[in-house]
Each structure stands twice: as structure tokens, then as C-alpha cells.
MIVO-285592 format. One record per residue (C-alpha): residue number from 0; x, y, z. Coordinates in steps of 0.1 Angstrom, whole numbers, plus 5000, padded with zeros to 4 digits. Each point is the difference from the previous one (the first is absolute). Layout:
N
+-----+------+------+------+
:   k :    u :    v :    w :
+-----+------+------+------+
: NUM :    X :    Y :    Z :
...
+-----+------+------+------+
! end
This chain:
215
+-----+------+------+------+
:   k :    u :    v :    w :
+-----+------+------+------+
:   0 : 6985 : 7406 : 9330 :
:   1 : 4973 : 5025 : 5004 :
:   2 : 4977 : 4981 : 4976 :
:   3 : 5006 : 4968 : 5019 :
:   4 : 4993 : 5017 : 5033 :
:   5 : 4967 : 5013 : 4987 :
:   6 : 4991 : 4966 : 4987 :
:   7 : 5008 : 4984 : 5033 :
:   8 : 4979 : 5026 : 5019 :
:   9 : 4971 : 4993 : 4977 :
:  10 : 5002 : 4963 : 5005 :
:  11 : 5001 : 5004 : 5038 :
:  12 : 4969 : 5023 : 4998 :
:  13 : 4981 : 4975 : 4979 :
:  14 : 5010 : 4971 : 5023 :
:  15 : 4988 : 5019 : 5031 :
:  16 : 4967 : 5008 : 4984 :
:  17 : 4995 : 4964 : 4990 :
:  18 : 5009 : 4983 : 5032 :
:  19 : 4990 : 5023 : 5028 :
:  20 : 5017 : 5026 : 5022 :
:  21 : 5002 : 5035 : 4986 :
:  22 : 5022 : 5026 : 4984 :
:  23 : 5001 : 5037 : 5010 :
:  24 : 4997 : 5026 : 4973 :
:  25 : 5024 : 5030 : 4998 :
:  26 : 4998 : 5022 : 5032 :
:  27 : 4979 : 5031 : 4995 :
:  28 : 5017 : 5034 : 4999 :
:  29 : 4987 : 5008 : 5035 :
:  30 : 5019 : 4972 : 5015 :
:  31 : 4971 : 4979 : 5011 :
:  32 : 5001 : 4962 : 4994 :
:  33 : 4986 : 4990 : 4966 :
:  34 : 4970 : 4977 : 4999 :
:  35 : 5009 : 4963 : 4998 :
:  36 : 4989 : 4982 : 4969 :
:  37 : 4992 : 4963 : 5000 :
:  38 : 4990 : 4975 : 4974 :
:  39 : 4966 : 4996 : 4984 :
:  40 : 4991 : 4966 : 5014 :
:  41 : 4984 : 4991 : 5034 :
:  42 : 5018 : 5018 : 5029 :
:  43 : 5024 : 4977 : 5019 :
:  44 : 5012 : 5000 : 5036 :
:  45 : 5033 : 5013 : 4987 :
:  46 : 4983 : 5029 : 4982 :
:  47 : 4979 : 5007 : 5030 :
:  48 : 5030 : 5004 : 5022 :
:  49 : 5019 : 5019 : 4973 :
:  50 : 4973 : 5026 : 5001 :
:  51 : 4999 : 5001 : 5038 :
:  52 : 5038 : 5002 : 5002 :
:  53 : 5001 : 5028 : 4975 :
:  54 : 4976 : 5020 : 5020 :
:  55 : 5018 : 4992 : 5033 :
:  56 : 5029 : 5022 : 4988 :
:  57 : 4978 : 5029 : 5010 :
:  58 : 4989 : 4985 : 5034 :
:  59 : 5011 : 5031 : 5019 :
:  60 : 4971 : 5019 : 4983 :
:  61 : 4969 : 4978 : 5001 :
:  62 : 4981 : 5023 : 4976 :
:  63 : 5028 : 4999 : 4975 :
:  64 : 5002 : 4962 : 5004 :
:  65 : 4963 : 4996 : 4992 :
:  66 : 5003 : 5024 : 4970 :
:  67 : 5029 : 4979 : 4987 :
:  68 : 4980 : 4967 : 5003 :
:  69 : 4969 : 5016 : 4984 :
:  70 : 5021 : 5012 : 4971 :
:  71 : 5014 : 4965 : 4995 :
:  72 : 4966 : 4983 : 5004 :
:  73 : 4985 : 5025 : 4975 :
:  74 : 5022 : 4983 : 4973 :
:  75 : 4984 : 4966 : 5006 :
:  76 : 4969 : 4985 : 4985 :
:  77 : 4969 : 4997 : 5021 :
:  78 : 5006 : 4963 : 5004 :
:  79 : 5036 : 5005 : 5011 :
:  80 : 4988 : 5025 : 5026 :
:  81 : 4975 : 4974 : 5012 :
:  82 : 5029 : 4975 : 5002 :
:  83 : 5019 : 5025 : 5022 :
:  84 : 4970 : 5003 : 5023 :
:  85 : 4998 : 4962 : 5002 :
:  86 : 5037 : 4996 : 5008 :
:  87 : 4997 : 5027 : 5026 :
:  88 : 4971 : 4982 : 5016 :
:  89 : 5020 : 4967 : 5000 :
:  90 : 5029 : 5019 : 5016 :
:  91 : 4978 : 5015 : 5027 :
:  92 : 4987 : 4966 : 5009 :
:  93 : 5034 : 4985 : 5000 :
:  94 : 5010 : 5025 : 5027 :
:  95 : 4969 : 4994 : 5021 :
:  96 : 5017 : 4984 : 5029 :
:  97 : 4999 : 5004 : 5038 :
:  98 : 5038 : 5002 : 5000 :
:  99 : 4999 : 5030 : 4978 :
: 100 : 4970 : 5015 : 5018 :
: 101 : 5020 : 5000 : 5033 :
: 102 : 5029 : 5018 : 4983 :
: 103 : 4976 : 5027 : 4987 :
: 104 : 4984 : 5002 : 5035 :
: 105 : 5034 : 5009 : 5015 :
: 106 : 5013 : 5023 : 4972 :
: 107 : 4967 : 5020 : 4998 :
: 108 : 4992 : 4999 : 5037 :
: 109 : 4969 : 4979 : 4993 :
: 110 : 4984 : 4986 : 4969 :
: 111 : 4963 : 4995 : 4994 :
: 112 : 4986 : 4979 : 4971 :
: 113 : 5001 : 5030 : 4977 :
: 114 : 5034 : 5012 : 5014 :
: 115 : 5015 : 4966 : 4993 :
: 116 : 4986 : 5001 : 4964 :
: 117 : 5016 : 5034 : 4994 :
: 118 : 5032 : 4989 : 5016 :
: 119 : 5002 : 4972 : 4974 :
: 120 : 4993 : 5025 : 4972 :
: 121 : 5029 : 5020 : 5014 :
: 122 : 5022 : 4969 : 5001 :
: 123 : 4992 : 4990 : 4964 :
: 124 : 5008 : 5036 : 4989 :
: 125 : 5035 : 4996 : 5012 :
: 126 : 5008 : 4975 : 4973 :
: 127 : 5006 : 4963 : 4996 :
: 128 : 5032 : 4995 : 5020 :
: 129 : 4987 : 5019 : 5030 :
: 130 : 4966 : 4982 : 4999 :
: 131 : 5015 : 4965 : 4996 :
: 132 : 5024 : 5006 : 5029 :
: 133 : 4975 : 5013 : 5024 :
: 134 : 4973 : 4974 : 4992 :
: 135 : 5026 : 4973 : 5006 :
: 136 : 5013 : 5015 : 5032 :
: 137 : 4977 : 5028 : 5014 :
: 138 : 5024 : 5010 : 5027 :
: 139 : 5025 : 5010 : 4973 :
: 140 : 4977 : 5030 : 4995 :
: 141 : 5020 : 5017 : 5027 :
: 142 : 5031 : 4999 : 4978 :
: 143 : 4982 : 5017 : 4971 :
: 144 : 4985 : 5030 : 5018 :
: 145 : 5019 : 5033 : 5003 :
: 146 : 5008 : 5012 : 5035 :
: 147 : 4973 : 5020 : 5016 :
: 148 : 4964 : 5002 : 4988 :
: 149 : 4976 : 4972 : 5006 :
: 150 : 4963 : 4997 : 4999 :
: 151 : 4996 : 5010 : 4963 :
: 152 : 5008 : 4968 : 4981 :
: 153 : 4968 : 5000 : 4979 :
: 154 : 4992 : 5007 : 4964 :
: 155 : 4962 : 4997 : 4994 :
: 156 : 5001 : 5018 : 4967 :
: 157 : 5022 : 4974 : 4985 :
: 158 : 4971 : 4975 : 5001 :
: 159 : 4979 : 5021 : 4976 :
: 160 : 5025 : 5010 : 4973 :
: 161 : 4993 : 4971 : 4976 :
: 162 : 4963 : 5003 : 5005 :
: 163 : 5001 : 5037 : 4991 :
: 164 : 5022 : 4993 : 4970 :
: 165 : 4976 : 4974 : 4987 :
: 166 : 4971 : 5023 : 5005 :
: 167 : 5017 : 5028 : 4981 :
: 168 : 5010 : 4976 : 4973 :
: 169 : 4966 : 4984 : 4994 :
: 170 : 4976 : 5028 : 5011 :
: 171 : 4983 : 4974 : 5023 :
: 172 : 4997 : 4998 : 5037 :
: 173 : 5028 : 4981 : 5016 :
: 174 : 4975 : 4976 : 5016 :
: 175 : 4995 : 4986 : 4964 :
: 176 : 5037 : 4989 : 4998 :
: 177 : 4998 : 4963 : 4992 :
: 178 : 5023 : 4989 : 5028 :
: 179 : 4981 : 5018 : 5028 :
: 180 : 4972 : 4975 : 5002 :
: 181 : 5026 : 4971 : 5002 :
: 182 : 5020 : 5015 : 5029 :
: 183 : 5001 : 4977 : 5030 :
: 184 : 5006 : 5011 : 5036 :
: 185 : 5012 : 4977 : 5027 :
: 186 : 4980 : 5000 : 5032 :
: 187 : 5031 : 4998 : 5022 :
: 188 : 5036 : 5008 : 4995 :
: 189 : 5024 : 4971 : 4996 :
: 190 : 5022 : 4988 : 5029 :
: 191 : 4997 : 5004 : 5037 :
: 192 : 4984 : 5031 : 5015 :
: 193 : 5023 : 5024 : 5018 :
: 194 : 4994 : 5011 : 5036 :
: 195 : 5000 : 5036 : 5010 :
: 196 : 5018 : 4991 : 5032 :
: 197 : 5033 : 5019 : 5001 :
: 198 : 5020 : 4970 : 5010 :
: 199 : 4986 : 4980 : 4971 :
: 200 : 5005 : 5028 : 4975 :
: 201 : 5036 : 5005 : 5012 :
: 202 : 5007 : 4963 : 4995 :
: 203 : 4983 : 4997 : 4967 :
: 204 : 5014 : 5032 : 4985 :
: 205 : 5032 : 5008 : 5018 :
: 206 : 5013 : 5026 : 4975 :
: 207 : 4966 : 5018 : 4997 :
: 208 : 4995 : 4999 : 5037 :
: 209 : 5034 : 5016 : 5006 :
: 210 : 4990 : 5027 : 4975 :
: 211 : 4964 : 5006 : 5008 :
: 212 : 4991 : 4981 : 5032 :
: 213 : 5005 : 5029 : 5024 :
: 214 : 4980 : 5025 : 4979 :
+-----+------+------+------+
! end
């Protein structure tokens, strides 16, 4: 039975490496999460989110979360790290909407261009299920935030982690990463712009307004 169990575990490991996603190595003796290992081919959406979700287990400590993601990225090839950056850029553009900007505006007590960018970095860092839910229904952000706090839902450093990992892997400046030159930026967010009028915000984001409107 033990031999069959080992064979099954080996087959699962090989399947994950071949078809995307990732597997976690044995937990280090200090109790920190082990780096995630993915297959050797081009990085997929599934593997991208597996890496992000793995790091999100440490979301209470942003420095630890970044360290975890760096450790996992360091196991990738330079081309896979570039794939991660490309998928990150696509995900940032997917979340570039007026609906989400209004939610960030309420939650953070204001959101400039840069502030909204860092908010979206923060949202991606929370993992796939959180990201998908809030992008689909920005007012649901109110259900995901812990009581108290507010005004600090940004994670600028998350935007640089793959670039830094690629630079360390190749010894070249991150501006030389192949995907950087191909990145596209929309001139305007998608959807209808939000109004800063309190009545309009309360109507458009009832949950967030109840939570943050009086602050």
C-alpha cells in the first residue's frame, strides 16, 4: 500500500508539472510556506494564480507575502517570470474599470491614478477568488474587508516583484524584459464613470457607502 501511495503521489506531481498549476514542496523547519513549484513550460493563468494564491496565505504580513512570491518566482526560468509579468499586466488591465475605481475611491477615502493602480495590485495579491468576485461586483468589496481600518488598501510593491525576480535571474535591467515593450495601457477605464456626489455613490455602492460613506 505504501508503494502504491508513493507511485500515485509521483504521478500527481508529474501531471501538475506537465499541465499547469503547482505543487508545494515540504514545509521548511521554521514553519514558513515552502516555495511553489510549477512545470517547465510556459506559465499558464492557472499557474499564475497558484503562485499568487500561495503567497496570499501570508497576506497579514506584506513583507512575508512578497518574500514567499519571490522564493517561488526564483524557481522559474526567465521566460516563465516574463510570462508571470505578462499575465499580471493583463490582469491589471482587466480590472481597469470605473466601477472598481469607485469602490477603491470609497474604501481608501480617495483614489488617484496611482492610488487606483496600487489598489488593483492589492486586489490581485488577495488571490483569484477574491479578485474575480470584486471585479465582477465591486460593491462586494465591503463583504471582504475586516471591520475597522480603511484607507490602506494598496500594495505598490506587488507590481515590482516579477520584474525584480527577472532582473536577478538574468543580470539584466528589468526594462529589457521582452514583455515590457509590448504592454498596452488603456486610455480610459471601461464602463461608466462614477460620480463623487454622495447620493450617487450611496446608490451605486450601497454596502461600501454604509461602511465608508460617513468617514
